[in-house]
C-alpha positions in Angstrom: -5.2 47.0 108.6 -6.8 48.1 105.3 -8.5 51.4 105.5 -12.1 51.7 104.3 -12.4 54.4 101.8 -16.1 55.1 102.3 -19.3 54.0 104.0 -21.2 53.2 100.8 -20.1 50.6 98.2 -21.4 51.0 94.7 -21.6 47.9 92.4 -21.8 48.5 88.7 -22.8 45.4 86.6 -22.5 45.0 82.9 -23.3 41.8 80.9 -19.8 40.4 80.4 -17.3 39.3 77.8 -15.0 36.4 77.1 -11.6 36.7 78.8 -10.0 36.5 75.3 -11.2 35.8 71.8 -9.8 32.3 71.9 -12.3 29.5 71.1 -11.9 28.1 74.7 -12.6 31.3 76.4 -15.5 32.1 74.1 -16.9 28.6 74.7 -16.7 29.1 78.5 -18.4 32.5 78.2 -21.2 31.3 76.0 -21.7 28.3 78.2 -22.2 30.4 81.4 -24.3 32.9 79.5 -26.7 30.6 77.7 -27.1 28.2 80.6 -28.7 31.0 82.6 -32.3 30.1 83.1 -33.4 33.7 82.8 -31.7 33.9 79.3 -33.0 30.6 77.9 -36.1 30.1 80.0 -37.0 26.6 79.0 -37.1 23.4 81.2 -33.7 22.6 82.7 -32.9 19.4 80.9 -33.9 20.7 77.5 -31.8 23.9 78.1 -28.8 21.8 79.1 -29.0 19.6 76.0 -29.7 22.6 73.6 -26.9 24.8 75.0 -24.2 22.3 75.8 -24.7 19.8 73.0 -25.9 22.0 70.1 -25.5 25.8 70.5 -22.1 26.2 72.3 -20.1 23.5 70.3 -21.2 24.9 67.0 -21.3 28.6 67.9 -18.0 29.0 69.8 -15.6 28.7 66.9 -17.7 31.1 64.7 -18.1 33.5 67.6 -14.4 33.4 68.4 -13.6 34.7 64.9 -16.0 37.6 65.4 -14.6 38.4 68.8 -11.1 38.6 67.2 -12.5 41.3 64.9 -13.9 43.1 67.9 -10.8 42.9 70.1 -8.6 46.0 70.3 -5.2 46.8 71.9 -7.2 47.5 75.1 -9.0 44.1 74.9 -12.8 43.9 74.9 -14.4 47.4 74.3 -17.3 46.5 76.7 -14.9 45.8 79.5 -12.6 48.6 78.7 -15.3 51.2 78.8 -17.0 49.7 81.8 -13.7 50.0 83.7 -13.3 53.6 82.6 -16.8 54.5 83.8 -16.1 52.8 87.1 -13.0 54.9 87.7 -14.8 58.1 86.6 -17.8 57.5 88.8 -15.5 56.7 91.8 -13.8 60.0 91.4 -17.1 61.9 90.9 -18.8 60.4 94.0 -15.9 61.3 96.3 -14.5 59.8 99.5 -17.7 58.6 101.0 -18.2 56.0 98.2 -16.2 53.2 96.6 -17.2 52.0 93.2 -16.7 48.4 92.1 -17.3 46.7 88.8 -18.6 43.2 88.0 -19.7 41.3 85.0 -22.7 39.0 85.1 -20.8 36.5 83.0 -17.0 35.8 83.4 -14.7 38.4 84.9 -14.6 40.3 87.1 -17.3 38.0 88.5 -20.1 39.0 90.8 -19.1 36.5 93.6 -15.4 37.7 93.6 -16.3 41.4 93.6 -19.0 41.0 96.3 -16.5 39.0 98.4 -14.2 42.0 98.2 -17.1 44.4 99.1 -18.0 42.2 102.0 -14.5 42.6 103.5 -14.9 46.4 103.3 -17.9 46.2 105.7 -19.9 48.9 104.0 -22.8 50.4 105.8 -24.7 50.5 102.5 -24.4 48.9 99.1 -26.0 50.4 95.9 -26.3 48.0 92.9 -26.7 49.6 89.5 -26.9 47.5 86.3 -25.7 49.1 83.1 -28.9 48.2 81.4 -31.2 51.2 81.1 -34.4 49.2 80.2 -35.3 46.3 82.6 -35.3 42.8 81.2 -35.4 39.6 83.2 -32.6 38.2 81.0 -30.2 41.0 81.7 -31.2 43.2 84.8 -33.2 40.5 86.5 -30.4 37.9 86.1 -27.7 40.3 87.4 -29.8 41.3 90.4 -30.7 37.7 91.2 -27.0 36.8 91.1 -26.2 39.6 93.6 -29.0 38.5 95.9 -27.8 34.9 95.7 -24.4 36.0 97.1 -25.5 38.6 99.7 -28.1 36.2 101.2 -25.3 34.0 102.4 -23.7 36.8 104.4 -24.1 36.8 108.2 -24.3 40.6 108.3 -26.4 42.1 105.5 -26.1 45.9 105.2 -28.6 48.2 103.6 -28.8 47.3 99.9 -30.4 49.4 97.2 -31.1 48.0 93.7 -31.6 50.3 90.7 -33.4 48.2 88.1 -34.0 50.7 85.2 -33.6 54.3 84.2 -34.8 54.3 80.5 -36.2 57.8 80.9 -33.5 59.4 83.0 -32.9 63.0 81.7 -29.1 62.6 81.8 -29.2 59.2 80.0 -31.3 60.8 77.3 -29.1 63.9 77.1 -26.0 61.8 76.8 -27.4 59.9 73.8 -28.4 63.2 72.2 -24.9 64.5 72.7 -23.5 61.5 70.9 -25.9 62.1 68.1 -24.9 65.7 67.8 -22.0 64.9 65.4 -24.4 63.7 62.8 -26.7 65.8 60.6 -30.0 63.9 60.7 -31.1 65.5 57.4 -28.3 63.5 55.7 -30.1 60.2 56.4 -33.1 58.7 54.6 -34.2 56.9 57.7 -33.3 56.4 61.4 -33.3 53.2 63.3 -33.5 52.7 67.1 -32.2 49.2 67.4 -32.5 47.4 70.8 -31.4 43.9 71.7 -34.1 41.5 71.0 -35.9 39.1 73.5 -38.2 36.1 73.0 -41.8 37.3 73.0 -42.6 34.9 75.8 -40.2 36.8 78.1 -42.1 40.0 77.8 -45.4 38.1 78.0 -44.3 36.9 81.5 -44.4 40.5 82.8 -48.2 40.5 82.7 -50.7 38.8 84.9 -52.6 37.9 81.8 -49.4 36.3 80.3 -49.7 38.3 77.1 -47.9 41.6 76.3 -50.0 42.3 73.2 -52.8 44.9 74.0 -51.0 46.8 76.7 -50.2 49.9 74.6 -46.4 49.2 74.8 -45.7 51.2 71.6 -47.4 54.4 72.8 -47.4 54.8 76.6 -46.0 53.7 80.0 -48.6 52.5 82.4 -48.6 50.7 85.8 -49.0 47.4 84.0 -46.2 47.8 81.4 -43.7 49.8 83.4 -41.3 46.8 83.6 -42.0 45.5 80.1 -38.8 45.7 78.1 -40.7 46.4 74.9 -42.6 49.3 76.5 -39.5 50.9 77.9 -37.6 50.6 74.6 -40.4 52.5 72.9 -40.5 55.0 75.7 -36.8 55.7 75.4 -37.3 56.1 71.7 -40.2 58.6 72.1 -38.1 60.8 74.4 -35.2 60.8 72.0 -37.3 61.4 68.9 -39.1 64.3 70.6 -35.8 65.9 71.5 -34.3 65.3 68.1 -37.4 66.7 66.4 -38.0 63.8 64.2 -41.5 62.6 63.1 -42.7 59.0 63.5 -42.5 58.5 59.8 -38.7 59.1 59.8 -37.8 56.4 62.3 -38.3 52.7 63.2 -38.0 50.9 66.5 -36.6 47.5 65.9 -34.9 44.5 67.7 -31.7 42.8 66.8 -29.7 39.6 67.7 -32.6 37.2 67.5 -32.2 33.5 67.8 -35.5 32.5 66.2 -38.6 33.9 64.7 -40.5 34.1 68.0 -38.6 37.2 69.2 -39.7 40.9 69.4 -40.4 42.4 66.0 -39.7 44.1 63.7 -36.2 42.5 63.3 -33.5 45.1 62.7 -31.7 43.2 59.9 -35.0 42.9 58.0 -35.7 46.6 58.5 -32.3 47.4 57.1 -33.0 45.2 54.1 -36.4 46.6 53.6 -35.2 50.2 53.6 -32.5 49.5 51.1 -35.1 47.9 48.8 -37.3 51.0 49.2 -34.4 53.1 47.9 -32.8 54.4 51.1 -29.1 55.2 50.7 -28.1 56.2 54.2 -29.3 55.0 57.6 -28.5 56.3 61.0 -28.7 53.7 63.8 -29.0 54.3 67.5 -28.6 51.4 70.0 -30.0 52.8 73.3 -30.0 49.5 75.1 -26.2 49.2 74.9 -24.3 51.6 77.1 -20.9 50.4 76.0 -20.0 49.5 72.4 -19.7 45.7 72.0 -20.1 42.9 69.5 -23.8 43.8 68.9 -23.0 47.4 68.0 -19.6 47.4 66.4 -19.9 44.1 64.5 -23.6 43.4 64.1 -24.7 46.9 63.3 -21.5 48.4 62.0 -20.4 45.6 59.8 -23.1 43.0 59.2 -25.9 45.5 58.7 -23.7 47.5 56.4 -23.2 44.4 54.3 -27.0 43.7 54.2 -27.7 47.3 53.2 -25.1 47.4 50.4 -26.3 44.0 49.1 -29.8 45.4 48.5 -28.8 48.8 47.1 -28.0 50.9 50.1 -24.8 52.8 50.7 -24.1 53.6 54.3 -25.2 52.4 57.7 -23.9 54.8 60.3 -23.8 53.6 63.9 -24.2 56.3 66.6 -21.6 55.3 69.2 -22.7 54.0 72.6 -22.4 56.1 75.7 -19.1 54.4 76.6 -17.2 56.9 78.8 -19.3 60.0 78.1 -19.3 62.4 81.0 -23.1 62.8 81.0 -23.4 59.0 81.3 -21.2 59.1 84.4 -23.3 62.0 85.7 -26.5 59.9 85.2 -25.0 57.0 87.2 -23.9 59.5 89.9 -27.5 60.8 90.1 -28.9 57.3 90.3 -26.6 56.4 93.2 -27.2 59.6 95.1 -30.9 60.4 94.4 -32.8 57.4 93.1 
């Protein structure tokens, strides 16, 4: 009989990654990801046609080449660091807890990991996504996938969901520690680049159906506390205050857009603009990404560097993601124990 390590099971969830950089595995990953109705929130038939007949067939071969650049001897950086954090958190929490890791898309899958957790017969399950700022397309999708599985169980234990922690002191402190290796005075401008979202997705947070006019750039209120735009700006304000940088020295921007109707300003356009204004060195934070991935290493580190050089700039310096930083693990521990 298998022994149960602890009474509480902890489930960490990150976004996911292809199983390999092969075209077939990238196609499978993109298909699962982009067919998620919370990611592309348009009518079912239109989404199926757009994703399966247009986006995935054309994008998979191009994306596979990029993933090959990203891949290391350890495989996908996102999966590698997520697994390291899982092991570190499991050790930190001690014998009364067992920490599991799942990916929203591909492997280890949420259904397979939850099936293992079900067999452990935990008294309590704590679900923590590795997305500090809530968005329906990331956090909401992951939590819904967990609920879709757990609702089938005959015995449902106590379940706690942690949906965001954009302002957690240890999360902020971990980013600041990552930034400590860089002299801010060496840079002409600082970017806080977050993953973009369609404007309609943040609009849906509000009863009025419109995000604009809710002071998202300047304050957190009862109305906007789950607005992704508002929490991105809130994270930035906390970091800027601790770093001692004036508003004129930094820009909040959004990357990885699919069309023009996404949150602005667009990160690539800000990079281009700053180069044209004469900036030679940019420092870029990516506080929505807790593990380095395609969007940080390739998009910011390589593609934005090319854009910057093309328009007269010299260096785009990426501040590394939290990855396996001990303070990041301490943040997750505090969320599990005290949130």
